[in-house]
N, C-alpha and C positions, 0 to 999 in steps of 0.2 A: 504494500500500500504506500505509494509515493505521493507526498503532498506537493501540489503545484502552487507556486506563488507567482504573482506578476506585479510589475511596478507600473503605476500610472504616472506619466509625466504631465504635469499641469502646465498648460500654456497660458501665461498671464493675460494675453489679449482676449482670450475667451471669457475672462472674468472681469474685464474692464467695463465699468458701467457705461461710459460714453461710447466705446466701440460697440457694445451690445445694443445700445439705443440706435446708433447709426445703422447697424445691420438690420434690425427689426423695421426701422423706418424704410429702408430700401426694399427688403424682401418680404415684409409682413411677418406674422408670428406663427404661421403654419409651417410644418416640416418641409424643408426643401427637397426631401427625398420621397416621402410617402404621402405628403400633403395633409397629414392629420392636423386638425385644429384642436388643441387640448380643451379649449372652452366649449366646443361643440360636444366633445366626448365626455367631459367631466363637469360641465357647467361652470359655475363661478369658481369652484375649486381649481380648475385647470386654466382659468383666465390668466394670460401672460406667462404661462409656464412653457418654456422652450429653452433648449440648450443652444449654445453657439459653438459652431465648428470652424476652426481655422484651417482653411484649405491652402496648404503651402504650394507655391510654385516650384516646379522641379527643373525649370529651364535655367541654363547657366547664366543667362543675362539677368535673371531676376533673383538668383540665390543671393542672400545677404541683404537684400533691400528691406526696408521697414515694412511691416504688415500694413495693408490698407483695409480698414474696416468695411469700406463699401465694395471692395473687389475680392477680398480674401475670406470674409466671414459669411457663414450661412446658418440660418436657424434650422435646427434639427431636433427631432424628438429623442428622448433618451435611448430608445431601442435602435434607431438608425445611427445615432452617434456611436453607440457601442459597436455596431456592425462596421462602420467606417474604419474603426481602429482595430478590430478583432484580429489578433494573430499577425499583425503587420507592423514592420518598422516604419514604413511610409504608408499612411492611411490611404484608403481608396478616395477618389474624388466623389463629390456628390453625383455627378453624371455617371460614373462607373457603377455606383451602387444602384442608381435608378435603372440603368441598363440591365444589370443582373436581375433586379426584381421584375422587370418587364419580361425577361426571358423565362423566369420561373413561372410567372403568371400565364404566359402563353402556353408553356408545357402543361400546366394544370388544366387550362381550358381545353387543350387538345385531348387530354386524358378523359375529361368529362364528356366530350363529343363522342368518344369511342364507347361509352357506356350504353 
């Protein structure tokens, strides 16, 4: 029985109140991946509840530049945020996870059509 541990690296810009506000102002408060609006799902309890994902550029020209809250931050629900980072040194992009989810959904729909 081997115990697994993992280390979560906290990105300061994801917790910066001004950066968060700018991100939500630009993208809204629904998840950029699955489109869930926590206030629709959970009512007042979920109002304004969304995590912020820092999507880092991997191009050589942009490595080392300061993060831009309007370009680099995306609102994501806790589940999608976890999946963006799960088992990866470099997280998936929002579009990569959306594409993966669309493929899974298409396969599921194909299987239902075969029933």
